[in-house]
C-alpha positions in Angstrom: 112.1 92.8 89.1 114.3 94.2 86.4 117.3 96.4 87.4 116.9 100.0 88.0 118.8 102.4 85.6 119.9 106.0 86.6 120.5 107.9 83.5 120.6 111.6 82.2 117.2 112.7 81.2 116.1 113.2 77.7 113.3 115.4 76.3 111.2 112.2 75.8 111.1 111.7 79.5 109.2 114.8 80.2 105.6 113.7 80.0 106.4 111.2 82.7 108.5 113.8 84.7 105.6 116.4 84.4 103.1 113.7 85.5 105.2 112.7 88.6 105.6 116.3 89.7 102.1 117.1 89.1 100.9 114.4 91.5 103.3 116.1 94.1 102.1 119.5 93.4 98.3 118.5 93.7 98.6 116.0 96.6 101.9 116.7 98.5 103.7 119.2 100.5 107.2 118.5 99.3 106.7 121.4 96.8 105.1 124.7 97.5 103.8 125.0 93.8 100.1 124.8 93.6 99.5 124.5 89.9 101.2 121.7 88.0 103.5 123.0 85.3 103.1 121.7 81.8 105.6 119.2 80.3 106.9 122.0 78.3 107.6 124.1 81.3 109.3 121.2 83.0 111.6 120.9 80.0 112.3 124.5 80.0 113.4 124.2 83.6 115.6 121.2 82.6 117.3 123.2 79.9 118.0 126.0 82.5 119.6 123.5 84.9 121.8 121.8 82.0 122.8 125.2 80.8 124.4 125.9 84.2 126.3 122.6 83.9 124.3 120.5 86.4 122.8 117.2 86.1 119.1 116.2 85.7 118.7 112.4 86.2 115.9 109.9 85.8 115.4 106.5 87.4 113.9 104.0 84.8 112.8 100.4 85.1 111.2 98.3 82.2 110.9 101.5 80.1 108.9 103.4 82.9 110.2 106.5 84.5 110.0 106.0 88.3 111.5 109.3 89.5 113.8 112.1 88.7 116.5 114.2 90.5 118.3 117.4 89.7 120.6 119.9 91.2 120.7 123.6 90.7 122.4 126.6 92.1 121.0 127.3 95.6 120.7 131.1 94.9 121.4 133.2 91.7 124.3 135.3 92.9 127.7 134.2 91.6 129.2 133.4 95.0 126.6 130.7 95.4 127.9 128.8 92.3 129.4 126.0 94.3 126.4 125.4 96.6 123.6 123.5 95.1 120.0 122.5 95.9 118.7 119.1 95.1 115.3 118.1 94.0 114.0 114.6 94.0 110.5 113.3 93.1 109.2 109.8 92.7 106.3 108.2 91.2 103.8 107.0 93.9 104.3 103.4 92.9 108.1 103.6 93.3 108.2 104.6 96.9 110.1 102.2 99.4 112.1 100.6 96.5 115.4 102.4 96.9 114.8 104.7 93.8 115.2 107.9 95.8 118.4 106.8 97.3 119.8 105.6 94.0 119.0 109.0 92.5 120.4 110.9 95.3 123.6 109.0 95.5 124.2 109.4 91.7 123.2 113.1 91.7 125.8 113.8 94.6 128.5 112.0 92.7 127.9 113.9 89.4 127.8 117.3 91.4 130.8 116.5 93.3 132.7 115.6 90.0 131.6 118.8 88.6 133.1 120.8 91.4 130.1 121.6 93.8 131.2 122.0 97.3 127.9 121.9 99.2 124.4 120.4 98.6 121.4 121.8 100.5 118.1 120.0 100.8 115.2 122.4 101.1 112.6 120.0 102.3 108.9 121.0 102.3 107.0 120.0 105.4 108.7 119.0 108.6 106.5 115.9 108.7 108.1 114.7 105.5 109.9 111.8 107.2 110.7 110.0 103.9 112.7 112.9 102.4 114.4 113.8 105.8 115.3 110.1 106.3 116.7 109.8 102.8 118.8 112.9 103.2 120.0 111.8 106.6 120.9 108.4 105.1 123.0 110.0 102.5 125.0 112.0 104.9 123.0 115.3 105.2 122.7 116.9 108.5 120.1 119.4 109.7 121.2 123.0 109.2 118.0 125.0 110.0 114.7 125.7 108.7 111.7 128.0 108.4 108.6 127.7 110.6 105.2 128.0 108.9 106.8 129.4 105.6 104.3 128.0 103.2 100.4 127.9 103.1 99.1 124.9 101.3 96.1 122.6 101.8 94.6 125.1 104.3 97.6 124.8 106.7 100.9 126.1 107.4 103.9 124.2 106.3 107.5 124.4 107.6 110.6 124.0 105.6 113.5 121.9 106.9 117.0 122.6 105.6 119.6 120.0 105.5 123.2 120.2 104.1 126.1 117.8 103.0 129.6 118.9 102.0 130.7 117.5 98.6 134.4 116.7 98.0 136.7 118.9 100.0 133.8 120.9 101.1 135.2 124.1 102.5 138.7 122.7 103.4 140.3 124.1 100.1 139.6 126.7 97.5 136.9 126.0 94.9 137.5 125.2 91.4 135.2 126.1 88.4 133.1 123.2 87.0 133.2 122.1 83.4 
């Protein structure tokens, strides 16, 4: 098997990014979206993330995009600017190969280097053992949740919140990122 490459996304990646996400929208509970966004909409979302100075990464092997990850400000108000939410989605054929962990580790490192102090995982579905396990393995701890917060596939779905400090966390004053 060829090595996995984690790199910044490019516009050319977005047909694959949109395809990966569409599968999760249509078949999974990790996202509460119910209609898959177009590649153009996904690219617009990427531009919004990059404009805020946060990374949008892809995992690639042998020219195929196996997954993507990005971080964005948890909430829009300025005081939240050092607290991010991560998003990670994998191609169904990439599960169990360490792709998610490689993406999350690199995402955490890049966000920490840019001055972020907290990363929050907002995990759709308390039965999402893969995402909960991945975040736990990368140092996240449970920080709460919302019971029956979403209605999808004719059932109520919980949200699990997990959190991890980045850098000095809350031990020192924040610094603006570049």
